[in-house]
C-alpha positions in Angstrom: 12.9 32.5 -9.1 11.7 32.7 -5.6 11.8 29.4 -3.9 8.8 28.2 -1.8 9.1 27.5 1.4 8.8 24.5 3.7 5.2 25.1 4.9 4.3 26.0 0.8 5.9 22.7 -0.5 4.0 20.6 2.4 0.9 22.2 1.5 1.4 21.5 -2.1 2.4 17.9 -1.4 -0.6 17.6 0.6 -2.6 18.7 -2.2 -1.3 16.1 -4.6 -1.9 13.3 -1.9 -5.5 14.3 -1.6 -6.1 14.2 -5.3 -4.5 10.7 -5.5 -6.1 7.4 -4.3 -5.5 5.4 -1.1 -3.2 2.7 -0.4 -3.8 0.4 2.5 -0.5 -1.2 4.2 -1.3 -3.9 6.7 2.0 -5.4 8.4 2.6 -6.6 12.0 6.0 -4.5 11.8 5.8 -1.1 13.1 9.0 0.0 11.3 8.0 -1.5 8.0 4.6 0.1 8.1 6.1 3.5 8.6 8.7 3.3 5.8 6.3 2.2 3.3 4.0 5.1 4.7 6.8 7.6 4.3 8.0 6.4 0.9 4.3 6.2 -0.2 3.7 9.6 0.9 6.5 11.1 -0.3 5.8 9.8 -3.7 2.1 11.4 -3.5 0.2 8.6 -2.4 -2.6 8.7 0.6 -1.7 5.9 2.9 -3.3 4.3 5.8 -1.7 1.5 8.1 -3.0 -1.3 10.0 -1.2 -3.8 12.2 -3.5 -6.8 11.7 -5.8 -8.5 9.3 -8.7 -7.6 11.2 -8.4 -3.6 11.7 -7.4 -3.8 8.1 -10.4 -5.5 6.7 -12.7 -3.1 8.9 -10.7 0.0 7.6 -11.1 -1.4 4.0 -15.0 -2.0 4.3 -15.3 1.4 5.4 -13.8 3.1 2.7 -12.0 0.6 0.1 -8.6 1.7 -1.0 -7.0 1.4 -4.3 -4.6 -1.0 -3.6 -3.8 -3.2 -0.4 -0.1 -4.3 0.3 0.0 -7.1 2.8 2.3 -9.0 5.0 1.2 -12.3 6.2 -2.4 -12.7 6.2 -4.3 -14.2 3.8 -5.9 -12.1 0.4 -8.7 -14.7 0.6 -9.8 -13.2 3.9 -10.2 -9.6 1.3 -12.0 -11.7 -1.3 -14.5 -13.3 1.6 -14.8 -9.6 3.2 -16.2 -8.5 -0.4 -13.1 -6.4 -1.2 -12.2 -9.0 -4.3 -11.9 -5.8 -6.5 -9.2 -4.4 -4.7 -5.9 -5.3 -6.2 -3.7 -6.7 -3.6 0.4 -7.0 -3.0 1.3 -9.5 -0.9 4.9 -8.4 0.3 6.8 -11.4 1.5 10.8 -12.6 2.1 10.1 -16.0 1.7 9.6 -18.6 -1.0 6.5 -19.9 0.5 5.2 -16.5 0.5 5.9 -16.0 -3.1 4.2 -19.2 -3.9 0.9 -18.3 -2.1 0.5 -14.8 -3.8 0.9 -16.8 -7.0 -1.5 -19.5 -5.9 -4.1 -17.1 -5.1 -3.3 -14.9 -7.9 -1.8 -11.4 -6.5 1.3 -10.0 -6.9 4.3 -10.2 -4.9 7.2 -7.9 -3.8 10.2 -9.1 -2.1 11.7 -7.7 0.9 13.8 -6.2 1.4 12.1 -4.1 -1.0 13.6 -2.3 -4.0 12.3 0.7 -4.1 11.9 1.8 -7.8 10.4 -1.6 -8.6 7.9 -0.9 -5.4 7.1 2.3 -6.6 6.7 1.1 -10.3 4.3 -1.6 -9.3 1.9 0.8 -7.0 1.6 2.8 -10.1 0.7 0.3 -12.4 -2.2 -0.9 -10.0 -3.3 2.2 -8.8 -5.4 4.4 -11.4 -4.7 7.5 -11.8 -1.6 7.5 -10.3 
């Protein structure tokens, strides 16, 4: 059996990514955005990132994602922006963040991330994943 070249594997992975719904990652920490983007893309998801709420809302209005992973900004802003149908996961490292997510009726994921749990949650919330 012939092994595929890195270019063939990358092309195959990109084709799978194009078939999946997109995830918007919003975090003010560039390293966190990059790690989440790499992890999700390596698992077949298309990903956009944003460093702040204003840009995230603009991006989500332009092309609504299948899921939004947010850090430290109110999911209420998404609802008021007409994005209430998009599932939201609040990523947090604090009890206050978990309580906020519970009050707002959105999911939360603790930092540092358990990769298996994060991927399981994303797959459960993204249609066709």
